[in-house]
PyMOL Python script that loads the backbone (N, CA, C, O; Angstrom):
from pymol import cmd

cmd.read_pdbstr("""\
ATOM      1  N   MET A   1      96.090  78.629 103.443  1.00  0.00           N
ATOM      2  CA  MET A   1      97.251  79.071 102.707  1.00  0.00           C
ATOM      3  C   MET A   1      96.891  79.765 101.385  1.00  0.00           C
ATOM      4  O   MET A   1      97.527  80.763 101.045  1.00  0.00           O
ATOM      5  N   PRO A   2      95.907  79.283 100.636  1.00  0.00           N
ATOM      6  CA  PRO A   2      95.554  79.989  99.395  1.00  0.00           C
ATOM      7  C   PRO A   2      95.109  81.430  99.657  1.00  0.00           C
ATOM      8  O   PRO A   2      95.380  82.313  98.844  1.00  0.00           O
ATOM      9  N   LEU A   3      94.429  81.679 100.782  1.00  0.00           N
ATOM     10  CA  LEU A   3      93.997  83.034 101.089  1.00  0.00           C
ATOM     11  C   LEU A   3      95.203  83.946 101.313  1.00  0.00           C
ATOM     12  O   LEU A   3      95.205  85.092 100.865  1.00  0.00           O
ATOM     13  N   ALA A   4      96.216  83.447 101.996  1.00  0.00           N
ATOM     14  CA  ALA A   4      97.438  84.238 102.201  1.00  0.00           C
ATOM     15  C   ALA A   4      98.085  84.564 100.866  1.00  0.00           C
ATOM     16  O   ALA A   4      98.547  85.686 100.656  1.00  0.00           O
ATOM     17  N   ASP A   5      98.122  83.601  99.971  1.00  0.00           N
ATOM     18  CA  ASP A   5      98.667  83.847  98.633  1.00  0.00           C
ATOM     19  C   ASP A   5      97.852  84.915  97.902  1.00  0.00           C
ATOM     20  O   ASP A   5      98.413  85.793  97.246  1.00  0.00           O
ATOM     21  N   ASP A   6      96.542  84.833  98.019  1.00  0.00           N
ATOM     22  CA  ASP A   6      95.680  85.818  97.366  1.00  0.00           C
ATOM     23  C   ASP A   6      95.906  87.222  97.931  1.00  0.00           C
ATOM     24  O   ASP A   6      95.854  88.205  97.192  1.00  0.00           O
ATOM     25  N   LEU A   7      96.154  87.312  99.229  1.00  0.00           N
ATOM     26  CA  LEU A   7      96.353  88.616  99.856  1.00  0.00           C
ATOM     27  C   LEU A   7      97.630  89.307  99.405  1.00  0.00           C
ATOM     28  O   LEU A   7      97.668  90.534  99.304  1.00  0.00           O
ATOM     29  N   ILE A   8      98.671  88.538  99.134  1.00  0.00           N
ATOM     30  CA  ILE A   8      99.924  89.172  98.728  1.00  0.00           C
ATOM     31  C   ILE A   8     100.041  89.332  97.207  1.00  0.00           C
ATOM     32  O   ILE A   8     100.954  90.003  96.725  1.00  0.00           O
ATOM     33  N   GLU A   9      99.143  88.732  96.466  1.00  0.00           N
ATOM     34  CA  GLU A   9      99.205  88.801  94.999  1.00  0.00           C
ATOM     35  C   GLU A   9      99.214  90.237  94.449  1.00  0.00           C
ATOM     36  O   GLU A   9      99.951  90.501  93.499  1.00  0.00           O
ATOM     37  N   PRO A  10      98.429  91.172  95.000  1.00  0.00           N
ATOM     38  CA  PRO A  10      98.470  92.535  94.460  1.00  0.00           C
ATOM     39  C   PRO A  10      99.844  93.208  94.601  1.00  0.00           C
ATOM     40  O   PRO A  10     100.130  94.194  93.922  1.00  0.00           O
ATOM     41  N   PHE A  11     100.677  92.676  95.474  1.00  0.00           N
ATOM     42  CA  PHE A  11     101.998  93.250  95.709  1.00  0.00           C
ATOM     43  C   PHE A  11     103.083  92.570  94.878  1.00  0.00           C
ATOM     44  O   PHE A  11     104.235  93.002  94.869  1.00  0.00           O
ATOM     45  N   ARG A  12     102.713  91.534  94.202  1.00  0.00           N
ATOM     46  CA  ARG A  12     103.673  90.736  93.447  1.00  0.00           C
ATOM     47  C   ARG A  12     104.422  91.496  92.352  1.00  0.00           C
ATOM     48  O   ARG A  12     105.606  91.228  92.146  1.00  0.00           O
ATOM     49  N   PRO A  13     103.786  92.435  91.639  1.00  0.00           N
ATOM     50  CA  PRO A  13     104.533  93.138  90.590  1.00  0.00           C
ATOM     51  C   PRO A  13     105.790  93.838  91.100  1.00  0.00           C
ATOM     52  O   PRO A  13     106.787  93.926  90.384  1.00  0.00           O
ATOM     53  N   LEU A  14     105.747  94.329  92.320  1.00  0.00           N
ATOM     54  CA  LEU A  14     106.929  94.978  92.879  1.00  0.00           C
ATOM     55  C   LEU A  14     108.060  93.975  93.059  1.00  0.00           C
ATOM     56  O   LEU A  14     109.206  94.249  92.701  1.00  0.00           O
ATOM     57  N   VAL A  15     107.737  92.822  93.611  1.00  0.00           N
ATOM     58  CA  VAL A  15     108.747  91.773  93.814  1.00  0.00           C
ATOM     59  C   VAL A  15     109.255  91.281  92.464  1.00  0.00           C
ATOM     60  O   VAL A  15     110.459  91.102  92.280  1.00  0.00           O
ATOM     61  N   ASP A  16     108.348  91.064  91.525  1.00  0.00           N
ATOM     62  CA  ASP A  16     108.757  90.630  90.186  1.00  0.00           C
ATOM     63  C   ASP A  16     109.714  91.633  89.554  1.00  0.00           C
ATOM     64  O   ASP A  16     110.703  91.254  88.927  1.00  0.00           O
ATOM     65  N   HIS A  17     109.411  92.908  89.725  1.00  0.00           N
ATOM     66  CA  HIS A  17     110.271  93.959  89.166  1.00  0.00           C
ATOM     67  C   HIS A  17     111.667  93.909  89.784  1.00  0.00           C
ATOM     68  O   HIS A  17     112.672  94.000  89.079  1.00  0.00           O
ATOM     69  N   MET A  18     111.718  93.764  91.090  1.00  0.00           N
ATOM     70  CA  MET A  18     113.020  93.730  91.765  1.00  0.00           C
ATOM     71  C   MET A  18     113.832  92.511  91.345  1.00  0.00           C
ATOM     72  O   MET A  18     115.039  92.616  91.124  1.00  0.00           O
ATOM     73  N   VAL A  19     113.188  91.366  91.234  1.00  0.00           N
ATOM     74  CA  VAL A  19     113.878  90.144  90.804  1.00  0.00           C
ATOM     75  C   VAL A  19     114.335  90.287  89.351  1.00  0.00           C
ATOM     76  O   VAL A  19     115.435  89.863  88.995  1.00  0.00           O
ATOM     77  N   HIS A  20     113.496  90.879  88.527  1.00  0.00           N
ATOM     78  CA  HIS A  20     113.864  91.106  87.123  1.00  0.00           C
ATOM     79  C   HIS A  20     115.112  91.989  87.028  1.00  0.00           C
ATOM     80  O   HIS A  20     116.009  91.720  86.228  1.00  0.00           O
ATOM     81  N   GLU A  21     115.163  93.037  87.842  1.00  0.00           N
ATOM     82  CA  GLU A  21     116.333  93.912  87.845  1.00  0.00           C
ATOM     83  C   GLU A  21     117.582  93.154  88.274  1.00  0.00           C
ATOM     84  O   GLU A  21     118.662  93.363  87.720  1.00  0.00           O
ATOM     85  N   LEU A  22     117.435  92.277  89.256  1.00  0.00           N
ATOM     86  CA  LEU A  22     118.578  91.460  89.679  1.00  0.00           C
ATOM     87  C   LEU A  22     119.008  90.503  88.570  1.00  0.00           C
ATOM     88  O   LEU A  22     120.199  90.265  88.367  1.00  0.00           O
ATOM     89  N   ALA A  23     118.034  89.963  87.863  1.00  0.00           N
ATOM     90  CA  ALA A  23     118.342  89.016  86.782  1.00  0.00           C
ATOM     91  C   ALA A  23     119.128  89.680  85.664  1.00  0.00           C
ATOM     92  O   ALA A  23     119.902  89.016  84.973  1.00  0.00           O
ATOM     93  N   LYS A  24     118.942  90.974  85.477  1.00  0.00           N
ATOM     94  CA  LYS A  24     119.691  91.694  84.450  1.00  0.00           C
ATOM     95  C   LYS A  24     121.198  91.672  84.714  1.00  0.00           C
ATOM     96  O   LYS A  24     122.000  91.854  83.798  1.00  0.00           O
ATOM     97  N   GLU A  25     121.568  91.449  85.963  1.00  0.00           N
ATOM     98  CA  GLU A  25     122.987  91.412  86.326  1.00  0.00           C
ATOM     99  C   GLU A  25     123.676  90.142  85.815  1.00  0.00           C
ATOM    100  O   GLU A  25     124.903  90.042  85.833  1.00  0.00           O
ATOM    101  N   GLU A  26     122.879  89.181  85.364  1.00  0.00           N
ATOM    102  CA  GLU A  26     123.382  87.927  84.806  1.00  0.00           C
ATOM    103  C   GLU A  26     124.401  87.234  85.716  1.00  0.00           C
ATOM    104  O   GLU A  26     125.449  86.774  85.263  1.00  0.00           O
ATOM    105  N   ILE A  27     124.072  87.173  86.985  1.00  0.00           N
ATOM    106  CA  ILE A  27     124.938  86.479  87.935  1.00  0.00           C
ATOM    107  C   ILE A  27     124.540  85.014  88.007  1.00  0.00           C
ATOM    108  O   ILE A  27     123.394  84.658  87.731  1.00  0.00           O
ATOM    109  N   LYS A  28     125.473  84.182  88.370  1.00  0.00           N
ATOM    110  CA  LYS A  28     125.182  82.750  88.452  1.00  0.00           C
ATOM    111  C   LYS A  28     124.774  82.326  89.851  1.00  0.00           C
ATOM    112  O   LYS A  28     124.162  81.273  90.035  1.00  0.00           O
ATOM    113  N   GLU A  29     125.116  83.155  90.845  1.00  0.00           N
ATOM    114  CA  GLU A  29     124.799  82.823  92.228  1.00  0.00           C
ATOM    115  C   GLU A  29     124.520  84.124  92.976  1.00  0.00           C
ATOM    116  O   GLU A  29     125.192  85.133  92.764  1.00  0.00           O
ATOM    117  N   LEU A  30     123.520  84.083  93.855  1.00  0.00           N
ATOM    118  CA  LEU A  30     123.197  85.278  94.621  1.00  0.00           C
ATOM    119  C   LEU A  30     124.315  85.573  95.616  1.00  0.00           C
ATOM    120  O   LEU A  30     124.715  84.711  96.400  1.00  0.00           O
ATOM    121  N   GLY A  31     124.801  86.785  95.569  1.00  0.00           N
ATOM    122  CA  GLY A  31     125.808  87.218  96.522  1.00  0.00           C
ATOM    123  C   GLY A  31     125.165  87.977  97.663  1.00  0.00           C
ATOM    124  O   GLY A  31     123.942  88.088  97.739  1.00  0.00           O
ATOM    125  N   ARG A  32     125.990  88.494  98.542  1.00  0.00           N
ATOM    126  CA  ARG A  32     125.498  89.208  99.714  1.00  0.00           C
ATOM    127  C   ARG A  32     124.629  90.407  99.323  1.00  0.00           C
ATOM    128  O   ARG A  32     123.565  90.619  99.903  1.00  0.00           O
ATOM    129  N   GLU A  33     125.077  91.177  98.353  1.00  0.00           N
ATOM    130  CA  GLU A  33     124.336  92.370  97.944  1.00  0.00           C
ATOM    131  C   GLU A  33     122.949  92.010  97.413  1.00  0.00           C
ATOM    132  O   GLU A  33     121.965  92.664  97.760  1.00  0.00           O
ATOM    133  N   GLN A  34     122.864  90.981  96.579  1.00  0.00           N
ATOM    134  CA  GLN A  34     121.571  90.576  96.026  1.00  0.00           C
ATOM    135  C   GLN A  34     120.651  90.029  97.128  1.00  0.00           C
ATOM    136  O   GLN A  34     119.448  90.287  97.128  1.00  0.00           O
ATOM    137  N   LYS A  35     121.224  89.286  98.046  1.00  0.00           N
ATOM    138  CA  LYS A  35     120.418  88.750  99.160  1.00  0.00           C
ATOM    139  C   LYS A  35     119.899  89.885 100.039  1.00  0.00           C
ATOM    140  O   LYS A  35     118.764  89.833 100.514  1.00  0.00           O
ATOM    141  N   GLN A  36     120.719  90.904 100.257  1.00  0.00           N
ATOM    142  CA  GLN A  36     120.278  92.055 101.040  1.00  0.00           C
ATOM    143  C   GLN A  36     119.136  92.777 100.336  1.00  0.00           C
ATOM    144  O   GLN A  36     118.183  93.218 100.979  1.00  0.00           O
ATOM    145  N   THR A  37     119.234  92.895  99.030  1.00  0.00           N
ATOM    146  CA  THR A  37     118.163  93.536  98.264  1.00  0.00           C
ATOM    147  C   THR A  37     116.859  92.768  98.425  1.00  0.00           C
ATOM    148  O   THR A  37     115.814  93.364  98.685  1.00  0.00           O
ATOM    149  N   LEU A  38     116.915  91.451  98.272  1.00  0.00           N
ATOM    150  CA  LEU A  38     115.704  90.635  98.399  1.00  0.00           C
ATOM    151  C   LEU A  38     115.162  90.646  99.830  1.00  0.00           C
ATOM    152  O   LEU A  38     113.949  90.677 100.037  1.00  0.00           O
ATOM    153  N   ALA A  39     116.049  90.620 100.802  1.00  0.00           N
ATOM    154  CA  ALA A  39     115.617  90.640 102.200  1.00  0.00           C
ATOM    155  C   ALA A  39     114.975  91.976 102.560  1.00  0.00           C
ATOM    156  O   ALA A  39     114.179  92.053 103.496  1.00  0.00           O
ATOM    157  N   GLY A  40     115.318  93.022 101.821  1.00  0.00           N
ATOM    158  CA  GLY A  40     114.760  94.337 102.091  1.00  0.00           C
ATOM    159  C   GLY A  40     113.424  94.608 101.436  1.00  0.00           C
ATOM    160  O   GLY A  40     112.884  95.704 101.587  1.00  0.00           O
ATOM    161  N   ILE A  41     112.879  93.654 100.720  1.00  0.00           N
ATOM    162  CA  ILE A  41     111.604  93.856 100.027  1.00  0.00           C
ATOM    163  C   ILE A  41     110.500  94.343 100.969  1.00  0.00           C
ATOM    164  O   ILE A  41     109.764  95.255 100.594  1.00  0.00           O
ATOM    165  N   PRO A  42     110.350  93.784 102.170  1.00  0.00           N
ATOM    166  CA  PRO A  42     109.277  94.283 103.052  1.00  0.00           C
ATOM    167  C   PRO A  42     109.442  95.748 103.458  1.00  0.00           C
ATOM    168  O   PRO A  42     108.502  96.360 103.966  1.00  0.00           O
ATOM    169  N   LEU A  43     110.626  96.310 103.237  1.00  0.00           N
ATOM    170  CA  LEU A  43     110.885  97.699 103.626  1.00  0.00           C
ATOM    171  C   LEU A  43     110.681  98.692 102.490  1.00  0.00           C
ATOM    172  O   LEU A  43     110.720  99.904 102.704  1.00  0.00           O
ATOM    173  N   VAL A  44     110.463  98.180 101.284  1.00  0.00           N
ATOM    174  CA  VAL A  44     110.268  99.050 100.124  1.00  0.00           C
ATOM    175  C   VAL A  44     108.924  99.760 100.250  1.00  0.00           C
ATOM    176  O   VAL A  44     107.917  99.138 100.588  1.00  0.00           O
ATOM    177  N   ASP A  45     108.911 101.051  99.980  1.00  0.00           N
ATOM    178  CA  ASP A  45     107.695 101.843 100.106  1.00  0.00           C
ATOM    179  C   ASP A  45     106.710 101.567  98.976  1.00  0.00           C
ATOM    180  O   ASP A  45     107.097 101.349  97.827  1.00  0.00           O
ATOM    181  N   CYS A  46     105.446 101.582  99.328  1.00  0.00           N
ATOM    182  CA  CYS A  46     104.361 101.557  98.352  1.00  0.00           C
ATOM    183  C   CYS A  46     103.228 102.409  98.916  1.00  0.00           C
ATOM    184  O   CYS A  46     103.256 102.787 100.087  1.00  0.00           O
ATOM    185  N   THR A  47     102.242 102.710  98.092  1.00  0.00           N
ATOM    186  CA  THR A  47     101.171 103.609  98.506  1.00  0.00           C
ATOM    187  C   THR A  47      99.853 102.855  98.607  1.00  0.00           C
ATOM    188  O   THR A  47      99.455 102.137  97.689  1.00  0.00           O
ATOM    189  N   VAL A  48      99.180 103.033  99.749  1.00  0.00           N
ATOM    190  CA  VAL A  48      97.862 102.452  99.999  1.00  0.00           C
ATOM    191  C   VAL A  48      96.984 103.553 100.566  1.00  0.00           C
ATOM    192  O   VAL A  48      97.340 104.188 101.559  1.00  0.00           O
ATOM    193  N   GLU A  49      95.840 103.779  99.939  1.00  0.00           N
ATOM    194  CA  GLU A  49      94.901 104.828 100.341  1.00  0.00           C
ATOM    195  C   GLU A  49      95.593 106.187 100.471  1.00  0.00           C
ATOM    196  O   GLU A  49      95.315 106.950 101.396  1.00  0.00           O
ATOM    197  N   GLY A  50      96.494 106.478  99.536  1.00  0.00           N
ATOM    198  CA  GLY A  50      97.173 107.761  99.519  1.00  0.00           C
ATOM    199  C   GLY A  50      98.310 107.913 100.514  1.00  0.00           C
ATOM    200  O   GLY A  50      98.947 108.965 100.563  1.00  0.00           O
ATOM    201  N   GLU A  51      98.577 106.886 101.306  1.00  0.00           N
ATOM    202  CA  GLU A  51      99.651 106.943 102.298  1.00  0.00           C
ATOM    203  C   GLU A  51     100.777 106.009 101.891  1.00  0.00           C
ATOM    204  O   GLU A  51     100.545 104.863 101.505  1.00  0.00           O
ATOM    205  N   THR A  52     101.995 106.514 101.982  1.00  0.00           N
ATOM    206  CA  THR A  52     103.156 105.706 101.663  1.00  0.00           C
ATOM    207  C   THR A  52     103.655 105.036 102.930  1.00  0.00           C
ATOM    208  O   THR A  52     103.817 105.677 103.968  1.00  0.00           O
ATOM    209  N   SER A  53     103.893 103.749 102.829  1.00  0.00           N
ATOM    210  CA  SER A  53     104.407 102.980 103.956  1.00  0.00           C
ATOM    211  C   SER A  53     105.208 101.806 103.417  1.00  0.00           C
ATOM    212  O   SER A  53     105.120 101.483 102.233  1.00  0.00           O
ATOM    213  N   PRO A  54     105.993 101.164 104.286  1.00  0.00           N
ATOM    214  CA  PRO A  54     106.740  99.985 103.838  1.00  0.00           C
ATOM    215  C   PRO A  54     105.786  98.879 103.379  1.00  0.00           C
ATOM    216  O   PRO A  54     104.663  98.766 103.871  1.00  0.00           O
ATOM    217  N   LEU A  55     106.244  98.083 102.447  1.00  0.00           N
ATOM    218  CA  LEU A  55     105.437  97.003 101.888  1.00  0.00           C
ATOM    219  C   LEU A  55     104.874  96.086 102.974  1.00  0.00           C
ATOM    220  O   LEU A  55     103.714  95.678 102.902  1.00  0.00           O
ATOM    221  N   GLY A  56     105.682  95.764 103.967  1.00  0.00           N
ATOM    222  CA  GLY A  56     105.205  94.898 105.052  1.00  0.00           C
ATOM    223  C   GLY A  56     103.993  95.481 105.764  1.00  0.00           C
ATOM    224  O   GLY A  56     103.064  94.749 106.105  1.00  0.00           O
ATOM    225  N   VAL A  57     103.993  96.783 105.989  1.00  0.00           N
ATOM    226  CA  VAL A  57     102.864  97.470 106.629  1.00  0.00           C
ATOM    227  C   VAL A  57     101.663  97.476 105.684  1.00  0.00           C
ATOM    228  O   VAL A  57     100.529  97.267 106.114  1.00  0.00           O
ATOM    229  N   ALA A  58     101.911  97.713 104.411  1.00  0.00           N
ATOM    230  CA  ALA A  58     100.822  97.729 103.431  1.00  0.00           C
ATOM    231  C   ALA A  58     100.128  96.369 103.349  1.00  0.00           C
ATOM    232  O   ALA A  58      98.903  96.300 103.252  1.00  0.00           O
ATOM    233  N   ILE A  59     100.901  95.299 103.389  1.00  0.00           N
ATOM    234  CA  ILE A  59     100.306  93.954 103.361  1.00  0.00           C
ATOM    235  C   ILE A  59      99.466  93.733 104.608  1.00  0.00           C
ATOM    236  O   ILE A  59      98.379  93.159 104.533  1.00  0.00           O
ATOM    237  N   LEU A  60      99.958  94.181 105.749  1.00  0.00           N
ATOM    238  CA  LEU A  60      99.186  94.062 106.993  1.00  0.00           C
ATOM    239  C   LEU A  60      97.886  94.855 106.899  1.00  0.00           C
ATOM    240  O   LEU A  60      96.845  94.394 107.366  1.00  0.00           O
ATOM    241  N   ARG A  61      97.937  96.040 106.301  1.00  0.00           N
ATOM    242  CA  ARG A  61      96.716  96.836 106.124  1.00  0.00           C
ATOM    243  C   ARG A  61      95.713  96.119 105.229  1.00  0.00           C
ATOM    244  O   ARG A  61      94.509  96.157 105.482  1.00  0.00           O
ATOM    245  N   THR A  62      96.207  95.471 104.190  1.00  0.00           N
ATOM    246  CA  THR A  62      95.321  94.727 103.302  1.00  0.00           C
ATOM    247  C   THR A  62      94.679  93.556 104.045  1.00  0.00           C
ATOM    248  O   THR A  62      93.476  93.324 103.918  1.00  0.00           O
ATOM    249  N   ALA A  63      95.469  92.827 104.813  1.00  0.00           N
ATOM    250  CA  ALA A  63      94.940  91.688 105.576  1.00  0.00           C
ATOM    251  C   ALA A  63      93.909  92.153 106.608  1.00  0.00           C
ATOM    252  O   ALA A  63      92.866  91.521 106.777  1.00  0.00           O
ATOM    253  N   THR A  64      94.202  93.244 107.287  1.00  0.00           N
ATOM    254  CA  THR A  64      93.276  93.783 108.285  1.00  0.00           C
ATOM    255  C   THR A  64      91.978  94.239 107.623  1.00  0.00           C
ATOM    256  O   THR A  64      90.891  94.026 108.160  1.00  0.00           O
ATOM    257  N   SER A  65      92.098  94.862 106.460  1.00  0.00           N
ATOM    258  CA  SER A  65      90.892  95.319 105.766  1.00  0.00           C
ATOM    259  C   SER A  65      90.026  94.145 105.314  1.00  0.00           C
ATOM    260  O   SER A  65      88.799  94.249 105.287  1.00  0.00           O
ATOM    261  N   LEU A  66      90.661  93.033 104.962  1.00  0.00           N
ATOM    262  CA  LEU A  66      89.881  91.847 104.593  1.00  0.00           C
ATOM    263  C   LEU A  66      89.130  91.309 105.805  1.00  0.00           C
ATOM    264  O   LEU A  66      87.952  90.963 105.712  1.00  0.00           O
ATOM    265  N   ALA A  67      89.817  91.241 106.938  1.00  0.00           N
ATOM    266  CA  ALA A  67      89.159  90.785 108.168  1.00  0.00           C
ATOM    267  C   ALA A  67      87.986  91.708 108.515  1.00  0.00           C
ATOM    268  O   ALA A  67      86.920  91.245 108.921  1.00  0.00           O
ATOM    269  N   ASN A  68      88.196  93.012 108.352  1.00  0.00           N
ATOM    270  CA  ASN A  68      87.114  93.967 108.620  1.00  0.00           C
ATOM    271  C   ASN A  68      85.954  93.780 107.642  1.00  0.00           C
ATOM    272  O   ASN A  68      84.793  93.947 108.016  1.00  0.00           O
ATOM    273  N   SER A  69      86.260  93.438 106.409  1.00  0.00           N
ATOM    274  CA  SER A  69      85.212  93.182 105.416  1.00  0.00           C
ATOM    275  C   SER A  69      84.329  92.019 105.842  1.00  0.00           C
ATOM    276  O   SER A  69      83.104  92.083 105.741  1.00  0.00           O
ATOM    277  N   TYR A  70      84.966  90.959 106.318  1.00  0.00           N
ATOM    278  CA  TYR A  70      84.194  89.798 106.785  1.00  0.00           C
ATOM    279  C   TYR A  70      83.369  90.156 108.020  1.00  0.00           C
ATOM    280  O   TYR A  70      82.205  89.772 108.137  1.00  0.00           O
ATOM    281  N   ARG A  71      83.990  90.896 108.936  1.00  0.00           N
ATOM    282  CA  ARG A  71      83.297  91.239 110.177  1.00  0.00           C
ATOM    283  C   ARG A  71      82.109  92.172 109.912  1.00  0.00           C
ATOM    284  O   ARG A  71      81.031  91.982 110.475  1.00  0.00           O
ATOM    285  N   GLU A  72      82.307  93.161 109.069  1.00  0.00           N
ATOM    286  CA  GLU A  72      81.264  94.152 108.782  1.00  0.00           C
ATOM    287  C   GLU A  72      80.285  93.694 107.702  1.00  0.00           C
ATOM    288  O   GLU A  72      79.238  94.308 107.494  1.00  0.00           O
ATOM    289  N   ARG A  73      80.643  92.609 107.021  1.00  0.00           N
ATOM    290  CA  ARG A  73      79.821  92.072 105.934  1.00  0.00           C
ATOM    291  C   ARG A  73      79.604  93.080 104.796  1.00  0.00           C
ATOM    292  O   ARG A  73      78.521  93.199 104.224  1.00  0.00           O
ATOM    293  N   ARG A  74      80.703  93.803 104.498  1.00  0.00           N
ATOM    294  CA  ARG A  74      80.704  94.722 103.357  1.00  0.00           C
ATOM    295  C   ARG A  74      82.143  94.881 102.876  1.00  0.00           C
ATOM    296  O   ARG A  74      83.089  94.576 103.601  1.00  0.00           O
ATOM    297  N   ASN A  75      82.291  95.358 101.655  1.00  0.00           N
ATOM    298  CA  ASN A  75      83.624  95.457 101.057  1.00  0.00           C
ATOM    299  C   ASN A  75      84.408  96.622 101.639  1.00  0.00           C
ATOM    300  O   ASN A  75      84.099  97.785 101.381  1.00  0.00           O
ATOM    301  N   LEU A  76      85.414  96.298 102.419  1.00  0.00           N
ATOM    302  CA  LEU A  76      86.315  97.296 102.990  1.00  0.00           C
ATOM    303  C   LEU A  76      87.757  97.012 102.580  1.00  0.00           C
ATOM    304  O   LEU A  76      88.700  97.550 103.160  1.00  0.00           O
ATOM    305  N   LEU A  77      87.909  96.160 101.574  1.00  0.00           N
ATOM    306  CA  LEU A  77      89.239  95.727 101.163  1.00  0.00           C
ATOM    307  C   LEU A  77      90.080  96.899 100.676  1.00  0.00           C
ATOM    308  O   LEU A  77      89.645  97.688  99.838  1.00  0.00           O
ATOM    309  N   VAL A  78      91.290  96.998 101.213  1.00  0.00           N
ATOM    310  CA  VAL A  78      92.233  98.047 100.857  1.00  0.00           C
ATOM    311  C   VAL A  78      93.357  97.410 100.049  1.00  0.00           C
ATOM    312  O   VAL A  78      94.017  96.480 100.514  1.00  0.00           O
ATOM    313  N   LEU A  79      93.568  97.913  98.843  1.00  0.00           N
ATOM    314  CA  LEU A  79      94.609  97.399  97.960  1.00  0.00           C
ATOM    315  C   LEU A  79      95.596  98.520  97.653  1.00  0.00           C
ATOM    316  O   LEU A  79      95.275  99.694  97.837  1.00  0.00           O
ATOM    317  N   PRO A  80      96.790  98.170  97.189  1.00  0.00           N
ATOM    318  CA  PRO A  80      97.775  99.215  96.904  1.00  0.00           C
ATOM    319  C   PRO A  80      97.313 100.134  95.778  1.00  0.00           C
ATOM    320  O   PRO A  80      96.743  99.695  94.778  1.00  0.00           O
ATOM    321  N   ASP A  81      97.584 101.449  95.978  1.00  0.00           N
ATOM    322  CA  ASP A  81      97.338 102.442  94.923  1.00  0.00           C
ATOM    323  C   ASP A  81      98.489 102.387  93.935  1.00  0.00           C
ATOM    324  O   ASP A  81      98.299 102.390  92.718  1.00  0.00           O
ATOM    325  N   SER A  82      99.680 102.338  94.492  1.00  0.00           N
ATOM    326  CA  SER A  82     100.885 102.361  93.678  1.00  0.00           C
ATOM    327  C   SER A  82     101.974 101.570  94.382  1.00  0.00           C
ATOM    328  O   SER A  82     102.174 101.699  95.589  1.00  0.00           O
ATOM    329  N   LEU A  83     102.656 100.769  93.627  1.00  0.00           N
ATOM    330  CA  LEU A  83     103.785 100.017  94.181  1.00  0.00           C
ATOM    331  C   LEU A  83     105.105 100.687  93.844  1.00  0.00           C
ATOM    332  O   LEU A  83     106.156 100.286  94.344  1.00  0.00           O
ATOM    333  N   PHE A  84     105.052 101.700  93.001  1.00  0.00           N
ATOM    334  CA  PHE A  84     106.273 102.329  92.527  1.00  0.00           C
ATOM    335  C   PHE A  84     106.196 103.838  92.705  1.00  0.00           C
ATOM    336  O   PHE A  84     105.855 104.550  91.761  1.00  0.00           O
ATOM    337  N   PRO A  85     106.508 104.343  93.906  1.00  0.00           N
ATOM    338  CA  PRO A  85     106.525 105.798  94.082  1.00  0.00           C
ATOM    339  C   PRO A  85     107.524 106.443  93.126  1.00  0.00           C
ATOM    340  O   PRO A  85     108.507 105.805  92.750  1.00  0.00           O
ATOM    341  N   PRO A  86     107.296 107.687  92.727  1.00  0.00           N
ATOM    342  CA  PRO A  86     108.194 108.347  91.770  1.00  0.00           C
ATOM    343  C   PRO A  86     109.640 108.346  92.239  1.00  0.00           C
ATOM    344  O   PRO A  86     109.932 108.676  93.389  1.00  0.00           O
ATOM    345  N   LYS A  87     110.538 107.972  91.343  1.00  0.00           N
ATOM    346  CA  LYS A  87     111.975 108.031  91.562  1.00  0.00           C
ATOM    347  C   LYS A  87     112.442 107.276  92.802  1.00  0.00           C
ATOM    348  O   LYS A  87     113.437 107.657  93.417  1.00  0.00           O
ATOM    349  N   GLN A  88     111.745 106.222  93.172  1.00  0.00           N
ATOM    350  CA  GLN A  88     112.154 105.463  94.340  1.00  0.00           C
ATOM    351  C   GLN A  88     113.339 104.591  94.019  1.00  0.00           C
ATOM    352  O   GLN A  88     113.358 103.915  92.990  1.00  0.00           O
ATOM    353  N   ALA A  89     114.321 104.598  94.882  1.00  0.00           N
ATOM    354  CA  ALA A  89     115.503 103.768  94.702  1.00  0.00           C
ATOM    355  C   ALA A  89     115.281 102.444  95.393  1.00  0.00           C
ATOM    356  O   ALA A  89     115.882 102.169  96.431  1.00  0.00           O
ATOM    357  N   CYS A  90     114.420 101.620  94.819  1.00  0.00           N
ATOM    358  CA  CYS A  90     114.066 100.366  95.475  1.00  0.00           C
ATOM    359  C   CYS A  90     114.990  99.228  95.045  1.00  0.00           C
ATOM    360  O   CYS A  90     114.828  98.098  95.504  1.00  0.00           O
ATOM    361  N   LEU A  91     115.925  99.503  94.199  1.00  0.00           N
ATOM    362  CA  LEU A  91     116.748  98.414  93.688  1.00  0.00           C
ATOM    363  C   LEU A  91     118.122  98.345  94.344  1.00  0.00           C
ATOM    364  O   LEU A  91     118.938  97.491  93.999  1.00  0.00           O
ATOM    365  N   MET A  92     118.370  99.221  95.266  1.00  0.00           N
ATOM    366  CA  MET A  92     119.621  99.274  96.043  1.00  0.00           C
ATOM    367  C   MET A  92     120.823  99.156  95.169  1.00  0.00           C
ATOM    368  O   MET A  92     121.950  99.181  95.664  1.00  0.00           O
TER     369      MET A  92
END
""", "prot")
cmd.dss("prot")
cmd.show_as("cartoon", "prot")
cmd.util.cbc("prot")
cmd.orient("prot")
């Protein structure tokens, strides 16, 4: 489990940003719209190795690259280049 946590840590700033934006709304309880925003996090675009893809795909690429690093016995780890593409409407 700690390894899984370590793998998603590079993507955490995006989630933190989205939650922070929701917190600005000063709501007392999450409504349907806020839940939809949070549920859509895996679909938010980010950039890995110059390619933009949904966050869920980017995390899978990072996990696969770690497995390849172990198999090849060399550093092949792929991390996000950017979590915030220009002018992305990730806050719904």
